[in-house]
C-alpha positions in Angstrom: 71.8 133.2 -17.1 69.1 130.8 -18.0 68.6 127.5 -16.1 69.2 124.5 -18.4 66.5 121.8 -18.6 68.9 118.9 -18.8 72.0 118.2 -16.7 75.2 119.5 -18.3 77.0 116.5 -17.0 74.9 113.4 -17.8 72.1 114.9 -19.9 69.3 113.7 -17.5 66.2 115.8 -17.4 66.4 118.2 -14.4 63.7 118.7 -11.8 63.2 121.6 -9.5 66.1 121.0 -7.1 69.6 122.5 -7.1 71.2 119.1 -7.9 70.7 116.6 -10.7 68.6 113.7 -9.5 70.7 111.3 -11.6 74.3 112.2 -11.0 74.1 114.8 -8.2 75.9 117.5 -10.2 75.0 121.2 -9.2 72.6 122.8 -11.5 73.9 126.1 -13.2 71.8 129.0 -12.3 70.4 127.3 -9.2 73.5 126.5 -7.1 76.4 128.9 -6.7 79.0 126.1 -7.2 77.6 125.0 -10.6 79.7 125.7 -13.7 78.3 128.3 -16.2 76.3 126.9 -19.0 78.4 126.4 -22.2 77.4 128.3 -25.3 76.9 125.2 -27.2 73.6 123.6 -26.6 73.5 120.3 -24.8 72.2 117.6 -27.1 69.5 115.6 -25.5 69.8 111.7 -25.5 68.4 109.9 -28.5 64.6 109.4 -28.4 64.7 105.6 -28.3 67.1 105.6 -25.4 65.6 105.7 -21.9 67.4 107.9 -19.4 69.0 106.0 -16.5 66.8 105.7 -13.4 67.3 108.0 -10.5 69.4 106.9 -7.6 68.5 107.3 -3.9 69.5 108.6 -1.5 70.7 111.6 -3.5 72.9 113.0 -0.7 74.7 109.7 0.0 77.0 110.2 -3.0 80.1 112.3 -2.6 79.7 115.4 -4.8 82.4 116.1 -7.4 84.6 119.1 -6.9 83.2 122.2 -8.5 84.9 123.2 -11.7 83.9 126.9 -11.8 85.1 129.9 -9.9 85.2 130.0 -6.1 81.8 130.5 -4.5 80.8 134.0 -3.6 81.1 135.0 0.0 77.8 135.7 1.7 76.8 139.3 2.1 78.0 140.9 5.3 75.4 141.3 8.0 75.2 144.8 9.6 76.4 145.0 13.1 73.1 146.3 14.4 71.5 143.0 13.1 74.1 140.8 14.9 73.3 142.2 18.3 71.1 139.7 20.2 68.1 141.2 21.8 67.9 140.6 25.6 65.3 137.9 26.5 62.1 139.3 28.0 61.9 139.2 31.8 60.5 136.0 33.0 57.2 136.0 34.9 57.4 135.3 38.6 56.6 131.7 39.6 53.2 131.3 41.2 53.2 129.3 44.4 52.3 125.6 43.9 48.8 124.7 45.2 48.8 122.7 48.5 48.4 118.9 47.9 45.1 117.3 48.6 44.6 115.6 51.9 45.0 118.5 54.3 48.8 118.7 54.5 48.5 122.4 55.1 46.5 121.9 58.2 49.1 119.5 59.4 51.9 121.9 58.9 50.0 124.4 60.8 49.6 122.2 63.9 53.0 120.9 64.8 52.0 120.5 68.4 49.1 118.0 67.8 51.4 114.8 68.1 52.8 116.1 71.4 49.3 116.7 72.6 48.2 113.2 71.7 51.3 111.8 73.5 50.5 113.7 76.7 46.9 112.4 76.7 48.1 108.8 76.3 50.5 109.1 79.1 47.9 110.7 81.4 45.5 107.8 80.6 48.2 105.1 81.4 49.1 106.9 84.6 45.5 107.1 85.7 44.9 103.4 85.0 48.1 102.5 87.0 47.0 104.6 89.9 43.6 103.0 89.9 45.0 99.5 90.0 47.4 100.4 92.8 44.6 101.9 94.9 42.3 98.9 94.2 45.0 96.4 95.2 45.8 98.4 98.4 42.5 97.7 100.3 42.6 94.5 102.4 46.1 93.8 101.1 44.7 93.1 97.7 42.5 90.3 99.0 39.4 91.2 97.1 41.2 91.3 93.7 43.1 88.1 94.6 39.9 86.4 95.7 38.2 87.2 92.3 41.1 85.8 90.5 41.0 82.6 92.5 37.3 82.1 91.7 37.9 82.7 88.0 40.8 80.2 87.9 40.1 77.2 90.1 42.9 74.8 90.8 42.9 71.3 89.3 43.9 68.8 92.0 45.5 65.6 91.1 43.7 62.2 91.0 45.9 60.6 93.6 46.7 61.5 97.3 50.2 62.0 98.6 50.6 58.3 99.3 50.1 57.5 95.6 46.9 55.6 96.2 44.0 56.3 93.7 40.9 58.0 94.9 38.0 56.3 93.0 34.4 56.5 94.0 33.1 53.2 95.4 29.5 51.9 95.8 28.2 50.9 99.2 26.3 47.8 100.3 23.0 49.5 100.9 20.0 49.0 98.6 18.5 51.6 96.4 17.0 54.6 98.3 13.9 56.4 97.1 14.6 60.1 96.5 12.8 62.5 98.8 10.2 64.8 97.6 11.6 68.3 96.7 9.4 69.9 99.3 11.0 67.7 102.1 14.5 68.7 101.4 16.2 71.0 103.9 19.5 72.0 105.4 20.5 69.4 108.0 23.9 70.9 108.9 22.8 72.8 112.1 21.5 69.5 113.7 24.8 67.6 113.2 27.6 67.2 115.7 31.3 67.1 114.5 34.3 65.2 115.8 37.6 66.5 114.7 41.2 65.2 114.9 42.6 68.4 116.5 41.8 72.0 117.2 44.1 75.0 117.0 44.5 77.3 120.0 42.4 80.5 120.2 43.9 83.8 119.0 42.8 87.5 118.7 41.8 89.6 115.6 43.0 93.1 114.7 40.4 94.6 117.1 41.9 92.4 119.9 38.8 90.3 120.0 39.2 86.6 120.9 38.8 84.1 118.1 38.2 80.4 118.5 38.5 77.5 116.1 36.2 74.8 117.5 34.4 72.2 115.4 31.0 73.9 115.8 32.3 76.8 113.7 31.9 74.5 110.6 28.1 74.1 111.3 27.0 77.6 112.0 26.6 78.9 108.4 29.0 81.8 109.0 32.1 81.7 106.6 34.0 84.2 108.9 34.3 81.5 111.6 36.1 78.3 111.0 37.4 75.0 112.5 41.2 75.0 112.3 43.9 72.4 113.2 47.7 72.9 113.4 49.8 71.8 110.4 49.0 69.7 107.4 45.6 67.9 107.7 46.2 65.5 104.8 45.0 62.0 105.8 42.9 63.1 108.7 39.2 62.3 109.3 36.2 64.3 110.5 33.0 62.5 111.7 29.6 64.2 111.4 26.8 62.6 113.5 23.3 63.5 112.1 21.5 62.1 115.2 19.2 59.9 113.1 19.0 58.2 109.7 18.5 60.7 106.9 18.5 60.6 103.1 21.2 62.9 101.8 21.2 64.4 98.3 23.9 67.0 98.5 27.0 67.8 100.5 29.7 70.5 100.4 32.2 72.7 102.3 34.1 76.0 102.2 37.6 74.5 102.0 39.6 77.1 104.0 39.4 80.0 106.4 37.3 82.4 104.4 37.9 85.5 106.5 39.3 88.9 105.6 40.5 90.9 108.6 41.7 94.3 107.4 44.8 93.7 105.3 44.8 90.0 106.3 43.3 87.5 103.8 43.2 84.4 105.9 42.0 82.2 103.1 45.3 82.8 101.3 47.2 82.8 104.6 46.2 79.3 105.8 46.2 75.9 104.1 43.3 75.1 101.7 41.8 71.6 101.2 42.2 70.4 97.6 40.3 67.1 97.7 38.1 65.2 100.1 36.1 61.9 100.2 32.6 61.7 101.7 31.9 58.3 103.2 28.4 57.1 104.4 27.1 54.2 106.5 26.9 51.6 103.7 30.5 52.3 102.7 29.7 54.5 99.7 32.6 56.9 99.1 32.3 59.9 96.8 35.4 62.0 95.9 35.1 65.8 95.6 37.8 67.9 93.9 37.9 71.4 95.3 38.9 74.7 93.6 41.0 77.4 95.2 38.1 79.8 96.0 36.5 80.9 99.3 32.9 79.9 98.6 30.7 76.9 99.2 31.5 74.1 96.8 28.7 71.6 96.5 28.7 67.9 95.5 25.5 65.8 94.7 25.6 62.4 96.5 22.3 60.9 96.6 20.0 59.8 97.4 21.9 57.8 100.1 20.6 56.7 103.5 23.0 57.3 106.5 23.2 58.4 110.1 26.9 59.5 110.0 29.1 61.2 107.4 32.9 60.6 107.5 34.9 63.3 105.8 38.4 62.2 104.7 40.9 65.1 103.9 42.7 63.6 101.0 44.9 66.5 99.8 45.8 69.9 101.4 47.7 72.8 100.1 51.0 74.2 101.4 50.9 77.0 104.0 50.4 80.6 103.0 53.4 82.8 102.1 54.5 86.1 103.3 53.9 87.9 106.7 50.3 86.6 106.7 51.2 82.9 106.1 50.0 80.4 108.6 50.6 76.6 108.9 47.0 75.6 109.7 44.3 73.5 107.9 40.9 75.0 108.1 37.2 74.5 107.1 34.9 77.5 107.4 31.6 75.8 106.6 29.9 72.4 105.8 26.7 71.7 104.0 24.5 68.6 104.5 21.2 68.7 102.6 18.5 66.0 102.5 15.4 64.8 104.3 14.7 62.9 107.4 13.2 59.3 107.0 
């Protein structure tokens, strides 16, 4: 059967497809559902009449029911062809490469975090043992003493009676400053009068210990003058034997002695503030830190024969088994030149 060149339904010129591009009718000889070509030839449209334009999309229109014989059934496929061939065996999966960054090494060392933890614990234990041993000698006095020196106390600006402690100028005239080569320590030549003296005692080696006034003038911090109770408001008088020009004074404001486990600087009261008074009435206030060392105060030049030391503020007694209710001064310092 020959394939027509024009659609048997609408007369439109056919293309290469199985359906007419104008009306969608199956083309005989190209589509099994197309009706056979009639024996009479199809008359093409007149020459002066243009064929209708093609409509798109072609498959959107519902095709008309076929008018020919029922379609032929597709040829049967042999049974051997319908059997599906088994899929080829899959290749074994290769192991994934280890991620970058050394995770393989970490999985091989599960004990490493435990080892680091043991090392840290050992370091902490060692430091703690060192601190305990260091604090054990002399009842921790050396460590406590260093802390006291690093953090001096800040006494108040008034005494316990509430009176201010300003410095005051004396009635004497200006004094010429001594030559630096003439300055010397005048403490050893002074004589001290004190308000009271504590009774003697014995140290850990059962040696007698006294607390007389001369202990303040010997330049040895392990010896001290000491009086019972609170020395606030009391006065000490230092006689220099002749008129001198003072430029500097000072004191160790407690009992600066460590006897085995006993730290007597912490065990006794400490002096927090004093006033130095000279012959012309000049008074100079000195605030004292909580540390067992010589604390100096410039005063001069001032001409005087005596020095009156007023104890303005004193701390509370020491605490614990080594606490004692005594006020003490280990050393004094008087520096200047004789006239």
